[in-house]
PDB file of N, CA, C and O in Angstrom:
ATOM      1  N   MET A   1     -15.336  -3.375  12.175  1.00  0.00           N
ATOM      2  CA  MET A   1     -15.529  -4.299  11.077  1.00  0.00           C
ATOM      3  C   MET A   1     -16.318  -3.595   9.996  1.00  0.00           C
ATOM      4  O   MET A   1     -17.309  -2.925  10.288  1.00  0.00           O
ATOM      5  N   ASP A   2     -15.896  -3.735   8.753  1.00  0.00           N
ATOM      6  CA  ASP A   2     -16.587  -3.166   7.602  1.00  0.00           C
ATOM      7  C   ASP A   2     -17.796  -4.046   7.291  1.00  0.00           C
ATOM      8  O   ASP A   2     -17.642  -5.218   6.947  1.00  0.00           O
ATOM      9  N   ILE A   3     -18.997  -3.481   7.411  1.00  0.00           N
ATOM     10  CA  ILE A   3     -20.230  -4.246   7.237  1.00  0.00           C
ATOM     11  C   ILE A   3     -20.382  -4.792   5.814  1.00  0.00           C
ATOM     12  O   ILE A   3     -20.894  -5.896   5.628  1.00  0.00           O
ATOM     13  N   SER A   4     -19.941  -4.032   4.817  1.00  0.00           N
ATOM     14  CA  SER A   4     -20.156  -4.458   3.418  1.00  0.00           C
ATOM     15  C   SER A   4     -19.338  -5.678   3.046  1.00  0.00           C
ATOM     16  O   SER A   4     -19.752  -6.442   2.174  1.00  0.00           O
ATOM     17  N   THR A   5     -18.169  -5.892   3.688  1.00  0.00           N
ATOM     18  CA  THR A   5     -17.323  -7.020   3.323  1.00  0.00           C
ATOM     19  C   THR A   5     -17.128  -8.006   4.468  1.00  0.00           C
ATOM     20  O   THR A   5     -16.603  -9.101   4.266  1.00  0.00           O
ATOM     21  N   ARG A   6     -17.547  -7.623   5.661  1.00  0.00           N
ATOM     22  CA  ARG A   6     -17.384  -8.445   6.860  1.00  0.00           C
ATOM     23  C   ARG A   6     -15.930  -8.757   7.151  1.00  0.00           C
ATOM     24  O   ARG A   6     -15.618  -9.802   7.722  1.00  0.00           O
ATOM     25  N   ARG A   7     -15.040  -7.857   6.762  1.00  0.00           N
ATOM     26  CA  ARG A   7     -13.610  -7.982   7.046  1.00  0.00           C
ATOM     27  C   ARG A   7     -13.216  -6.897   8.021  1.00  0.00           C
ATOM     28  O   ARG A   7     -13.835  -5.833   8.041  1.00  0.00           O
ATOM     29  N   PRO A   8     -12.191  -7.143   8.839  1.00  0.00           N
ATOM     30  CA  PRO A   8     -11.732  -6.080   9.735  1.00  0.00           C
ATOM     31  C   PRO A   8     -11.209  -4.883   8.932  1.00  0.00           C
ATOM     32  O   PRO A   8     -10.580  -5.057   7.888  1.00  0.00           O
ATOM     33  N   VAL A   9     -11.465  -3.703   9.413  1.00  0.00           N
ATOM     34  CA  VAL A   9     -10.951  -2.499   8.770  1.00  0.00           C
ATOM     35  C   VAL A   9      -9.543  -2.244   9.308  1.00  0.00           C
ATOM     36  O   VAL A   9      -9.332  -2.208  10.520  1.00  0.00           O
ATOM     37  N   ILE A  10      -8.604  -2.071   8.418  1.00  0.00           N
ATOM     38  CA  ILE A  10      -7.221  -1.839   8.814  1.00  0.00           C
ATOM     39  C   ILE A  10      -7.034  -0.329   9.010  1.00  0.00           C
ATOM     40  O   ILE A  10      -7.293   0.465   8.106  1.00  0.00           O
ATOM     41  N   ALA A  11      -6.587   0.042  10.195  1.00  0.00           N
ATOM     42  CA  ALA A  11      -6.335   1.433  10.487  1.00  0.00           C
ATOM     43  C   ALA A  11      -4.903   1.756  10.101  1.00  0.00           C
ATOM     44  O   ALA A  11      -3.986   1.597  10.906  1.00  0.00           O
ATOM     45  N   ALA A  12      -4.716   2.199   8.897  1.00  0.00           N
ATOM     46  CA  ALA A  12      -3.396   2.583   8.405  1.00  0.00           C
ATOM     47  C   ALA A  12      -3.583   3.858   7.595  1.00  0.00           C
ATOM     48  O   ALA A  12      -4.713   4.259   7.317  1.00  0.00           O
ATOM     49  N   HIS A  13      -2.502   4.484   7.221  1.00  0.00           N
ATOM     50  CA  HIS A  13      -2.627   5.703   6.397  1.00  0.00           C
ATOM     51  C   HIS A  13      -1.486   5.748   5.396  1.00  0.00           C
ATOM     52  O   HIS A  13      -0.444   5.117   5.571  1.00  0.00           O
ATOM     53  N   PHE A  14      -1.721   6.524   4.332  1.00  0.00           N
ATOM     54  CA  PHE A  14      -0.710   6.795   3.331  1.00  0.00           C
ATOM     55  C   PHE A  14      -0.026   8.116   3.648  1.00  0.00           C
ATOM     56  O   PHE A  14      -0.660   9.073   4.092  1.00  0.00           O
ATOM     57  N   GLU A  15       1.280   8.148   3.413  1.00  0.00           N
ATOM     58  CA  GLU A  15       2.027   9.401   3.488  1.00  0.00           C
ATOM     59  C   GLU A  15       2.649   9.639   2.122  1.00  0.00           C
ATOM     60  O   GLU A  15       3.199   8.723   1.511  1.00  0.00           O
ATOM     61  N   VAL A  16       2.558  10.879   1.647  1.00  0.00           N
ATOM     62  CA  VAL A  16       3.231  11.264   0.408  1.00  0.00           C
ATOM     63  C   VAL A  16       4.531  11.928   0.804  1.00  0.00           C
ATOM     64  O   VAL A  16       4.557  12.837   1.634  1.00  0.00           O
ATOM     65  N   ARG A  17       5.604  11.463   0.200  1.00  0.00           N
ATOM     66  CA  ARG A  17       6.932  12.009   0.495  1.00  0.00           C
ATOM     67  C   ARG A  17       7.586  12.513  -0.771  1.00  0.00           C
ATOM     68  O   ARG A  17       7.300  12.028  -1.866  1.00  0.00           O
ATOM     69  N   HIS A  18       8.479  13.501  -0.616  1.00  0.00           N
ATOM     70  CA  HIS A  18       9.203  14.071  -1.764  1.00  0.00           C
ATOM     71  C   HIS A  18      10.687  13.973  -1.512  1.00  0.00           C
ATOM     72  O   HIS A  18      11.178  14.283  -0.427  1.00  0.00           O
ATOM     73  N   GLN A  19      11.400  13.531  -2.548  1.00  0.00           N
ATOM     74  CA  GLN A  19      12.845  13.490  -2.498  1.00  0.00           C
ATOM     75  C   GLN A  19      13.363  14.265  -3.703  1.00  0.00           C
ATOM     76  O   GLN A  19      13.061  13.908  -4.842  1.00  0.00           O
ATOM     77  N   PRO A  20      14.142  15.324  -3.467  1.00  0.00           N
ATOM     78  CA  PRO A  20      14.681  16.097  -4.587  1.00  0.00           C
ATOM     79  C   PRO A  20      15.420  15.190  -5.571  1.00  0.00           C
ATOM     80  O   PRO A  20      16.147  14.283  -5.165  1.00  0.00           O
ATOM     81  N   ALA A  21      15.235  15.436  -6.829  1.00  0.00           N
ATOM     82  CA  ALA A  21      15.849  14.698  -7.948  1.00  0.00           C
ATOM     83  C   ALA A  21      15.261  13.293  -8.149  1.00  0.00           C
ATOM     84  O   ALA A  21      15.568  12.636  -9.143  1.00  0.00           O
ATOM     85  N   GLU A  22      14.416  12.826  -7.209  1.00  0.00           N
ATOM     86  CA  GLU A  22      13.779  11.529  -7.384  1.00  0.00           C
ATOM     87  C   GLU A  22      12.283  11.621  -7.541  1.00  0.00           C
ATOM     88  O   GLU A  22      11.674  10.716  -8.110  1.00  0.00           O
ATOM     89  N   GLY A  23      11.673  12.672  -7.061  1.00  0.00           N
ATOM     90  CA  GLY A  23      10.245  12.862  -7.203  1.00  0.00           C
ATOM     91  C   GLY A  23       9.476  12.493  -5.953  1.00  0.00           C
ATOM     92  O   GLY A  23       9.992  12.558  -4.837  1.00  0.00           O
ATOM     93  N   TYR A  24       8.225  12.102  -6.167  1.00  0.00           N
ATOM     94  CA  TYR A  24       7.293  11.799  -5.086  1.00  0.00           C
ATOM     95  C   TYR A  24       7.036  10.280  -4.989  1.00  0.00           C
ATOM     96  O   TYR A  24       7.024   9.574  -5.997  1.00  0.00           O
ATOM     97  N   HIS A  25       6.837   9.813  -3.784  1.00  0.00           N
ATOM     98  CA  HIS A  25       6.409   8.437  -3.588  1.00  0.00           C
ATOM     99  C   HIS A  25       5.532   8.382  -2.342  1.00  0.00           C
ATOM    100  O   HIS A  25       5.530   9.308  -1.530  1.00  0.00           O
ATOM    101  N   SER A  26       4.804   7.308  -2.201  1.00  0.00           N
ATOM    102  CA  SER A  26       3.945   7.160  -1.032  1.00  0.00           C
ATOM    103  C   SER A  26       4.366   5.930  -0.242  1.00  0.00           C
ATOM    104  O   SER A  26       4.931   4.977  -0.779  1.00  0.00           O
ATOM    105  N   VAL A  27       4.076   5.986   1.040  1.00  0.00           N
ATOM    106  CA  VAL A  27       4.284   4.832   1.905  1.00  0.00           C
ATOM    107  C   VAL A  27       2.997   4.584   2.654  1.00  0.00           C
ATOM    108  O   VAL A  27       2.289   5.519   3.028  1.00  0.00           O
ATOM    109  N   LEU A  28       2.696   3.311   2.873  1.00  0.00           N
ATOM    110  CA  LEU A  28       1.538   2.918   3.659  1.00  0.00           C
ATOM    111  C   LEU A  28       2.065   2.583   5.053  1.00  0.00           C
ATOM    112  O   LEU A  28       2.954   1.746   5.213  1.00  0.00           O
ATOM    113  N   ILE A  29       1.500   3.250   6.053  1.00  0.00           N
ATOM    114  CA  ILE A  29       2.015   3.126   7.405  1.00  0.00           C
ATOM    115  C   ILE A  29       0.934   2.553   8.314  1.00  0.00           C
ATOM    116  O   ILE A  29      -0.198   3.037   8.329  1.00  0.00           O
ATOM    117  N   ALA A  30       1.296   1.510   9.078  1.00  0.00           N
ATOM    118  CA  ALA A  30       0.389   0.879  10.043  1.00  0.00           C
ATOM    119  C   ALA A  30       0.238   1.781  11.258  1.00  0.00           C
ATOM    120  O   ALA A  30       1.003   2.728  11.440  1.00  0.00           O
ATOM    121  N   THR A  31      -0.742   1.482  12.076  1.00  0.00           N
ATOM    122  CA  THR A  31      -0.953   2.257  13.312  1.00  0.00           C
ATOM    123  C   THR A  31       0.234   2.165  14.253  1.00  0.00           C
ATOM    124  O   THR A  31       0.401   3.017  15.126  1.00  0.00           O
ATOM    125  N   THR A  32       1.056   1.145  14.085  1.00  0.00           N
ATOM    126  CA  THR A  32       2.255   0.985  14.908  1.00  0.00           C
ATOM    127  C   THR A  32       3.405   1.880  14.430  1.00  0.00           C
ATOM    128  O   THR A  32       4.443   1.981  15.085  1.00  0.00           O
ATOM    129  N   GLY A  33       3.202   2.524  13.283  1.00  0.00           N
ATOM    130  CA  GLY A  33       4.256   3.371  12.712  1.00  0.00           C
ATOM    131  C   GLY A  33       5.152   2.635  11.741  1.00  0.00           C
ATOM    132  O   GLY A  33       6.049   3.238  11.153  1.00  0.00           O
ATOM    133  N   GLN A  34       4.929   1.343  11.559  1.00  0.00           N
ATOM    134  CA  GLN A  34       5.749   0.530  10.673  1.00  0.00           C
ATOM    135  C   GLN A  34       5.313   0.748   9.223  1.00  0.00           C
ATOM    136  O   GLN A  34       4.119   0.779   8.926  1.00  0.00           O
ATOM    137  N   VAL A  35       6.295   0.899   8.318  1.00  0.00           N
ATOM    138  CA  VAL A  35       5.995   1.020   6.900  1.00  0.00           C
ATOM    139  C   VAL A  35       5.605  -0.355   6.369  1.00  0.00           C
ATOM    140  O   VAL A  35       6.355  -1.323   6.496  1.00  0.00           O
ATOM    141  N   ILE A  36       4.409  -0.421   5.767  1.00  0.00           N
ATOM    142  CA  ILE A  36       3.887  -1.657   5.238  1.00  0.00           C
ATOM    143  C   ILE A  36       4.254  -1.802   3.763  1.00  0.00           C
ATOM    144  O   ILE A  36       4.598  -2.893   3.307  1.00  0.00           O
ATOM    145  N   ALA A  37       4.180  -0.701   3.023  1.00  0.00           N
ATOM    146  CA  ALA A  37       4.463  -0.742   1.596  1.00  0.00           C
ATOM    147  C   ALA A  37       5.008   0.605   1.131  1.00  0.00           C
ATOM    148  O   ALA A  37       4.710   1.644   1.720  1.00  0.00           O
ATOM    149  N   THR A  38       5.805   0.574   0.074  1.00  0.00           N
ATOM    150  CA  THR A  38       6.358   1.782  -0.527  1.00  0.00           C
ATOM    151  C   THR A  38       6.068   1.745  -2.013  1.00  0.00           C
ATOM    152  O   THR A  38       6.205   0.703  -2.654  1.00  0.00           O
ATOM    153  N   SER A  39       5.668   2.886  -2.563  1.00  0.00           N
ATOM    154  CA  SER A  39       5.339   2.945  -3.995  1.00  0.00           C
ATOM    155  C   SER A  39       6.579   3.238  -4.827  1.00  0.00           C
ATOM    156  O   SER A  39       7.668   3.484  -4.307  1.00  0.00           O
ATOM    157  N   GLN A  40       6.375   3.200  -6.109  1.00  0.00           N
ATOM    158  CA  GLN A  40       7.421   3.663  -7.046  1.00  0.00           C
ATOM    159  C   GLN A  40       7.511   5.184  -6.917  1.00  0.00           C
ATOM    160  O   GLN A  40       6.694   5.804  -6.236  1.00  0.00           O
ATOM    161  N   HIS A  41       8.509   5.782  -7.575  1.00  0.00           N
ATOM    162  CA  HIS A  41       8.628   7.235  -7.594  1.00  0.00           C
ATOM    163  C   HIS A  41       7.865   7.802  -8.778  1.00  0.00           C
ATOM    164  O   HIS A  41       7.850   7.218  -9.862  1.00  0.00           O
ATOM    165  N   TYR A  42       7.239   8.937  -8.559  1.00  0.00           N
ATOM    166  CA  TYR A  42       6.458   9.643  -9.573  1.00  0.00           C
ATOM    167  C   TYR A  42       7.042  11.018  -9.791  1.00  0.00           C
ATOM    168  O   TYR A  42       7.592  11.611  -8.862  1.00  0.00           O
ATOM    169  N   GLU A  43       6.935  11.532 -10.987  1.00  0.00           N
ATOM    170  CA  GLU A  43       7.477  12.870 -11.294  1.00  0.00           C
ATOM    171  C   GLU A  43       6.669  13.961 -10.633  1.00  0.00           C
ATOM    172  O   GLU A  43       7.239  14.970 -10.219  1.00  0.00           O
ATOM    173  N   THR A  44       5.366  13.801 -10.520  1.00  0.00           N
ATOM    174  CA  THR A  44       4.528  14.852  -9.982  1.00  0.00           C
ATOM    175  C   THR A  44       3.753  14.390  -8.758  1.00  0.00           C
ATOM    176  O   THR A  44       3.513  13.199  -8.558  1.00  0.00           O
ATOM    177  N   HIS A  45       3.374  15.356  -7.956  1.00  0.00           N
ATOM    178  CA  HIS A  45       2.554  15.098  -6.756  1.00  0.00           C
ATOM    179  C   HIS A  45       1.216  14.488  -7.187  1.00  0.00           C
ATOM    180  O   HIS A  45       0.751  13.532  -6.566  1.00  0.00           O
ATOM    181  N   ARG A  46       0.603  15.017  -8.221  1.00  0.00           N
ATOM    182  CA  ARG A  46      -0.685  14.523  -8.699  1.00  0.00           C
ATOM    183  C   ARG A  46      -0.586  13.060  -9.128  1.00  0.00           C
ATOM    184  O   ARG A  46      -1.488  12.272  -8.843  1.00  0.00           O
ATOM    185  N   SER A  47       0.490  12.692  -9.804  1.00  0.00           N
ATOM    186  CA  SER A  47       0.683  11.290 -10.220  1.00  0.00           C
ATOM    187  C   SER A  47       0.795  10.391  -9.011  1.00  0.00           C
ATOM    188  O   SER A  47       0.264   9.281  -9.013  1.00  0.00           O
ATOM    189  N   CYS A  48       1.471  10.848  -7.986  1.00  0.00           N
ATOM    190  CA  CYS A  48       1.595  10.069  -6.753  1.00  0.00           C
ATOM    191  C   CYS A  48       0.230   9.846  -6.113  1.00  0.00           C
ATOM    192  O   CYS A  48      -0.080   8.735  -5.684  1.00  0.00           O
ATOM    193  N   LEU A  49      -0.593  10.899  -6.047  1.00  0.00           N
ATOM    194  CA  LEU A  49      -1.929  10.769  -5.499  1.00  0.00           C
ATOM    195  C   LEU A  49      -2.792   9.844  -6.346  1.00  0.00           C
ATOM    196  O   LEU A  49      -3.603   9.091  -5.807  1.00  0.00           O
ATOM    197  N   ASN A  50      -2.628   9.890  -7.665  1.00  0.00           N
ATOM    198  CA  ASN A  50      -3.343   8.970  -8.557  1.00  0.00           C
ATOM    199  C   ASN A  50      -2.927   7.522  -8.280  1.00  0.00           C
ATOM    200  O   ASN A  50      -3.756   6.613  -8.328  1.00  0.00           O
ATOM    201  N   GLY A  51      -1.644   7.315  -7.993  1.00  0.00           N
ATOM    202  CA  GLY A  51      -1.169   5.982  -7.653  1.00  0.00           C
ATOM    203  C   GLY A  51      -1.824   5.459  -6.392  1.00  0.00           C
ATOM    204  O   GLY A  51      -2.213   4.293  -6.324  1.00  0.00           O
ATOM    205  N   ILE A  52      -1.949   6.323  -5.387  1.00  0.00           N
ATOM    206  CA  ILE A  52      -2.634   5.930  -4.153  1.00  0.00           C
ATOM    207  C   ILE A  52      -4.085   5.585  -4.458  1.00  0.00           C
ATOM    208  O   ILE A  52      -4.614   4.588  -3.965  1.00  0.00           O
ATOM    209  N   ASP A  53      -4.726   6.425  -5.281  1.00  0.00           N
ATOM    210  CA  ASP A  53      -6.140   6.177  -5.622  1.00  0.00           C
ATOM    211  C   ASP A  53      -6.330   4.847  -6.329  1.00  0.00           C
ATOM    212  O   ASP A  53      -7.372   4.211  -6.172  1.00  0.00           O
ATOM    213  N   SER A  54      -5.336   4.409  -7.113  1.00  0.00           N
ATOM    214  CA  SER A  54      -5.465   3.155  -7.816  1.00  0.00           C
ATOM    215  C   SER A  54      -5.210   1.940  -6.909  1.00  0.00           C
ATOM    216  O   SER A  54      -5.741   0.860  -7.165  1.00  0.00           O
ATOM    217  N   VAL A  55      -4.418   2.106  -5.876  1.00  0.00           N
ATOM    218  CA  VAL A  55      -4.096   1.019  -4.953  1.00  0.00           C
ATOM    219  C   VAL A  55      -5.167   0.865  -3.877  1.00  0.00           C
ATOM    220  O   VAL A  55      -5.524  -0.254  -3.509  1.00  0.00           O
ATOM    221  N   GLU A  56      -5.668   1.963  -3.382  1.00  0.00           N
ATOM    222  CA  GLU A  56      -6.579   1.955  -2.223  1.00  0.00           C
ATOM    223  C   GLU A  56      -7.762   0.990  -2.366  1.00  0.00           C
ATOM    224  O   GLU A  56      -8.006   0.207  -1.448  1.00  0.00           O
ATOM    225  N   PRO A  57      -8.501   1.014  -3.470  1.00  0.00           N
ATOM    226  CA  PRO A  57      -9.647   0.091  -3.562  1.00  0.00           C
ATOM    227  C   PRO A  57      -9.246  -1.379  -3.690  1.00  0.00           C
ATOM    228  O   PRO A  57     -10.058  -2.271  -3.442  1.00  0.00           O
ATOM    229  N   ASN A  58      -7.999  -1.629  -4.076  1.00  0.00           N
ATOM    230  CA  ASN A  58      -7.552  -3.012  -4.276  1.00  0.00           C
ATOM    231  C   ASN A  58      -6.738  -3.535  -3.108  1.00  0.00           C
ATOM    232  O   ASN A  58      -6.190  -4.634  -3.191  1.00  0.00           O
ATOM    233  N   ALA A  59      -6.645  -2.792  -2.040  1.00  0.00           N
ATOM    234  CA  ALA A  59      -5.790  -3.172  -0.918  1.00  0.00           C
ATOM    235  C   ALA A  59      -6.218  -4.483  -0.291  1.00  0.00           C
ATOM    236  O   ALA A  59      -5.422  -5.121   0.397  1.00  0.00           O
ATOM    237  N   ARG A  60      -7.430  -4.893  -0.506  1.00  0.00           N
ATOM    238  CA  ARG A  60      -7.927  -6.152   0.049  1.00  0.00           C
ATOM    239  C   ARG A  60      -7.989  -7.261  -1.003  1.00  0.00           C
ATOM    240  O   ARG A  60      -8.771  -8.204  -0.874  1.00  0.00           O
ATOM    241  N   ALA A  61      -7.185  -7.147  -2.012  1.00  0.00           N
ATOM    242  CA  ALA A  61      -7.175  -8.138  -3.081  1.00  0.00           C
ATOM    243  C   ALA A  61      -6.619  -9.469  -2.541  1.00  0.00           C
ATOM    244  O   ALA A  61      -5.822  -9.479  -1.603  1.00  0.00           O
ATOM    245  N   PRO A  62      -7.041 -10.569  -3.133  1.00  0.00           N
ATOM    246  CA  PRO A  62      -6.528 -11.862  -2.681  1.00  0.00           C
ATOM    247  C   PRO A  62      -5.037 -12.000  -2.982  1.00  0.00           C
ATOM    248  O   PRO A  62      -4.507 -11.345  -3.880  1.00  0.00           O
ATOM    249  N   ILE A  63      -4.371 -12.863  -2.214  1.00  0.00           N
ATOM    250  CA  ILE A  63      -2.961 -13.097  -2.419  1.00  0.00           C
ATOM    251  C   ILE A  63      -2.761 -14.172  -3.487  1.00  0.00           C
ATOM    252  O   ILE A  63      -3.395 -15.226  -3.441  1.00  0.00           O
ATOM    253  N   GLN A  64      -1.883 -13.902  -4.439  1.00  0.00           N
ATOM    254  CA  GLN A  64      -1.508 -14.899  -5.434  1.00  0.00           C
ATOM    255  C   GLN A  64      -0.025 -15.188  -5.234  1.00  0.00           C
ATOM    256  O   GLN A  64       0.831 -14.427  -5.686  1.00  0.00           O
ATOM    257  N   ASP A  65       0.270 -16.279  -4.562  1.00  0.00           N
ATOM    258  CA  ASP A  65       1.634 -16.659  -4.257  1.00  0.00           C
ATOM    259  C   ASP A  65       2.169 -17.561  -5.366  1.00  0.00           C
ATOM    260  O   ASP A  65       1.736 -18.704  -5.511  1.00  0.00           O
ATOM    261  N   THR A  66       3.103 -17.044  -6.137  1.00  0.00           N
ATOM    262  CA  THR A  66       3.662 -17.810  -7.247  1.00  0.00           C
ATOM    263  C   THR A  66       5.037 -18.398  -6.891  1.00  0.00           C
ATOM    264  O   THR A  66       5.760 -18.874  -7.766  1.00  0.00           O
ATOM    265  N   THR A  67       5.392 -18.359  -5.589  1.00  0.00           N
ATOM    266  CA  THR A  67       6.700 -18.844  -5.207  1.00  0.00           C
ATOM    267  C   THR A  67       6.765 -20.338  -4.985  1.00  0.00           C
ATOM    268  O   THR A  67       7.852 -20.910  -4.899  1.00  0.00           O
ATOM    269  N   GLY A  68       5.591 -20.987  -4.889  1.00  0.00           N
ATOM    270  CA  GLY A  68       5.546 -22.406  -4.604  1.00  0.00           C
ATOM    271  C   GLY A  68       5.836 -22.712  -3.146  1.00  0.00           C
ATOM    272  O   GLY A  68       6.105 -23.860  -2.793  1.00  0.00           O
ATOM    273  N   SER A  69       5.783 -21.702  -2.303  1.00  0.00           N
ATOM    274  CA  SER A  69       6.116 -21.881  -0.881  1.00  0.00           C
ATOM    275  C   SER A  69       4.938 -22.140   0.007  1.00  0.00           C
ATOM    276  O   SER A  69       5.112 -22.293   1.216  1.00  0.00           O
ATOM    277  N   ILE A  70       3.725 -22.198  -0.543  1.00  0.00           N
ATOM    278  CA  ILE A  70       2.555 -22.389   0.285  1.00  0.00           C
ATOM    279  C   ILE A  70       2.653 -23.741   0.985  1.00  0.00           C
ATOM    280  O   ILE A  70       2.889 -24.774   0.359  1.00  0.00           O
ATOM    281  N   GLY A  71       2.462 -23.701   2.313  1.00  0.00           N
ATOM    282  CA  GLY A  71       2.499 -24.937   3.107  1.00  0.00           C
ATOM    283  C   GLY A  71       3.906 -25.367   3.507  1.00  0.00           C
ATOM    284  O   GLY A  71       4.068 -26.354   4.224  1.00  0.00           O
ATOM    285  N   LYS A  72       4.914 -24.647   3.057  1.00  0.00           N
ATOM    286  CA  LYS A  72       6.295 -25.007   3.435  1.00  0.00           C
ATOM    287  C   LYS A  72       6.753 -24.093   4.573  1.00  0.00           C
ATOM    288  O   LYS A  72       6.351 -22.931   4.626  1.00  0.00           O
ATOM    289  N   SER A  73       7.562 -24.586   5.455  1.00  0.00           N
ATOM    290  CA  SER A  73       8.141 -23.762   6.516  1.00  0.00           C
ATOM    291  C   SER A  73       9.249 -22.905   5.917  1.00  0.00           C
ATOM    292  O   SER A  73      10.000 -23.344   5.046  1.00  0.00           O
ATOM    293  N   THR A  74       9.332 -21.669   6.408  1.00  0.00           N
ATOM    294  CA  THR A  74      10.413 -20.806   5.933  1.00  0.00           C
ATOM    295  C   THR A  74      11.459 -20.588   6.976  1.00  0.00           C
ATOM    296  O   THR A  74      12.437 -19.882   6.731  1.00  0.00           O
TER     297      THR A  74
END
């Protein structure tokens, strides 16, 4: 548990991947090996790392559900 926020710490990691002609992108992978999120494609490796740096501190942001589905069964 993270003492500063009193929230469980998620053990996941980012992977940077490269696809020729498409560039670099990152994926967030859970400890189970499941892909949790995929980023957009970036032209450079540095831009991809900057994208990770911008997402990482906000990963615990509150959810804003604009679908109107809150409380409804899916």
